[in-house]
C-alpha positions, 0 to 999 in steps of 0.5 A: 500499500505504501508503494502504490501511494508513493507510485500515484504521486500523492504527497507526504507519503509515510508509515507511522510505527504502531505497536499492536497485540500480536495474537494467533488462534492456531488449530482449534475445534470443538466436538460434542460427545454427548448425547451424540457426536457432531462437530462443533463450528467454532472461531476462536476469540482474540486474545484467548487464552489456548486450552491445555494440549489435551484440551478440555473436556467438560458438561455444558451450561446454557444461559440465554443472558449474563442475568440468568449466568448470575442466578446459576452461578453455583451449576457454572464451576468447572463447566462450559458455559454455552451463551445463547443470547439473542441477538438485538443490535451489535451494540447491545449484542457484542458484550457478550463477545467482550465480557463472555469469558470473564463473567463465566470465568467469575463463575467458575467456568472452565472456558466459555463459547458465545453464539455469533453475533450475527441475525443471520447465519449459514454455520458460520461463526464470527470472530472478534476480540474479548478482553480479560480482567487482571483479577479474574482467571483467564480462561479459553473462549470462542464464537460458535454458531448460531445454530449450533448454539441453537441445537445445544441450547435446545437439547439442554431445554429438555433436561439432557446432558451435553458434554464437549471437548474443546481444544484451542492452541491459540497464542499470545506473542509480544507486540509486534511492529506494524504501521498506520499509512499516511498520504496527503494532497496538501492545501494551497492556502491553509496547509496546516489545516486537515480534513482527514479521511480514513478506513482501517487495512487490518483485518481478521484471520478469517476470511479476506476483510474485504468488507471489513475494512477493505471498502472503507480503506479503499473509498478514502484512498479513492477519495485522494486519487480522484481529486488528484486526477481532476487536477485540483488542489483544496484550500486545506490539506486532504490526509489519508490515514489507513488505520493498523490495529483496528480489530484489536480496540483501535491502537493504531488510532489510539497511538496517531490521537497521543503523536497528533493531539498537540495539534488538534486545532488544525484538524477540521473534521475525521471522517471514518468509513467502517460499516461496508461499502453498500448502497450510501444514503448519507453521513452520521454526523457530529459537530456543532449545530452551526457545522450540522448545517453546513454540512447538510447544505453541502449534502445537498451536492449529492442530490443526483445520486440521492445521497443528502441525510444526515444522520446523528452519531459520526463517531467510529472506532478509530476516530473516536478520540478526536470526536470526544475532543470536539473535533466534527466527525463524519462516518459514512451511512450504508444500506447496512442490512446485510453487514452482520452477515458476513462481518468477522467471518469466513464470508467477508470476500470480494463477492460481497462487494458491488462495484457499482455501490462502492463507486457511489460511496468513493462519489460521496466520500470524495465529495464531502472531503473536497467541499469541506477541504475547500471552503473558504471558512472553517468548519466550526469546530468545539475544540477550536477554543479549548484546543489552543487554551490547553496547549497554552496550558502545556506551555506555560506549565513547562515554561513556569518551571524552566523559568523559575530558574532566572526569574519570579512567579510573575515573569515565568507567567508572563513569559509563557502567557505571552503569545496569542495565536495568530488564528484566534479572533481578537476576542479570544486573544482578549480573553487570553490576556484577561485570564493571564492576568488573573492568574498571575495573580492567583499564582503570586499569592499562592506561592508567596503567601504560606498561609494561603491553603492549596485548595483555595489555589486550585478552587481559583484556578478551576474557576479561572479556567473554566469560565474562559472556556465558556463551560465547555465540558469536552475537555473538562477530563483533560483540564482536571488532568492538567490541574493535576501537573499544575498542582504538582508544580505549585508544590515543588516550587512554592518548596523551592521558593521557600527553601530559598528564603524567597529567591528561586535558584 
């Protein structure tokens, strides 16, 4: 993929290293021994531990919910718990895959088998990632087909004892090296401002990953490819990110966020396609009311192909880090009626893809990303002020520590808050100046008057910061973390001040 992007002539093509979990399923099978012999279709879940080399042979306890398991905890000891939970929706039902092993282990089970998270099956088990808890024994876990889960449940409902042998050769290795793949069309007027389009390249070892998420990755690539072929260069930078490690919980996206969050105010919108590339219906969108209005207007350009709808919730596994911080987010919405038929199964192959529908998805992705990138005004973002404020706080803390060596508290604070971002409005600059004066006063009082309680200092600082951010709760968590750092710096600085009789070393 890296070479293909380079050969196409896209700009700034590079790989960003990521450490990803390395798990292999190995040989696996399940066999019902009683009341009759029957081979059970299974697919081990990501991160599962193996069985002993000889396998596990045990009686089965069938439950239809966690609540039923809790009520029958005493019966679960030493057994293989089979979850035959009904499929409600993926979002509601996937918790059985994610948490099934942990809850079964808490009840004393030796393994868990989970009905695949799908509304339709042709004896096809569906895999996925699952999670252990550090204080709970790790037991082997796998998904089984809907047909086998229902068969076992029917036999159990008749009071018949069921014995199953389970063997899994799964192995977990040290984290492996992988990469997020990045390419750009650099903006002509605002090159530092970014419109990000994305999909993930990793997929499960079963099937080909054509639907999840080959389609999303390729329409994101195609968006840049089409714009380049048309000889267009938008005002802002169009950035393609092909994620790695999505299936293990978005580890590639999380590491990308940690690497680039310092420039969060430069991101105009983050877009992700990871729900299939079937017939498109519109976009899911998360952002301010003003931004939503602009997006609705932009979508009218797609009337000729009848894809104009704007839905709630524009997040996704790989972009949620940014969306939660206030960056507008968009996700492609398609007809997903058959998506979970193939999801994480051997059925996820190129046969699932319809070229004409995929072309329509690419058209939507291209139009939306280009129009946003080429608007004269930025898409309104909740992070526009708060992101810059956080950067200031971080600069202030570090700068104050450095300035303590050669000056006073006031000089340190003034040095760190002297600069006002050129892209903020005059009103925002005035807010920064005003806050600067108040923080100087508060810090000076806290550091030079030993009688002032630390709690009073923290409360004053917190009030100033929250007021300045206009009570934007999207980043209060981060501010609280910054406050903790600030408190530690105040403690250290105060001690240095008093130990040197009022002169900083």
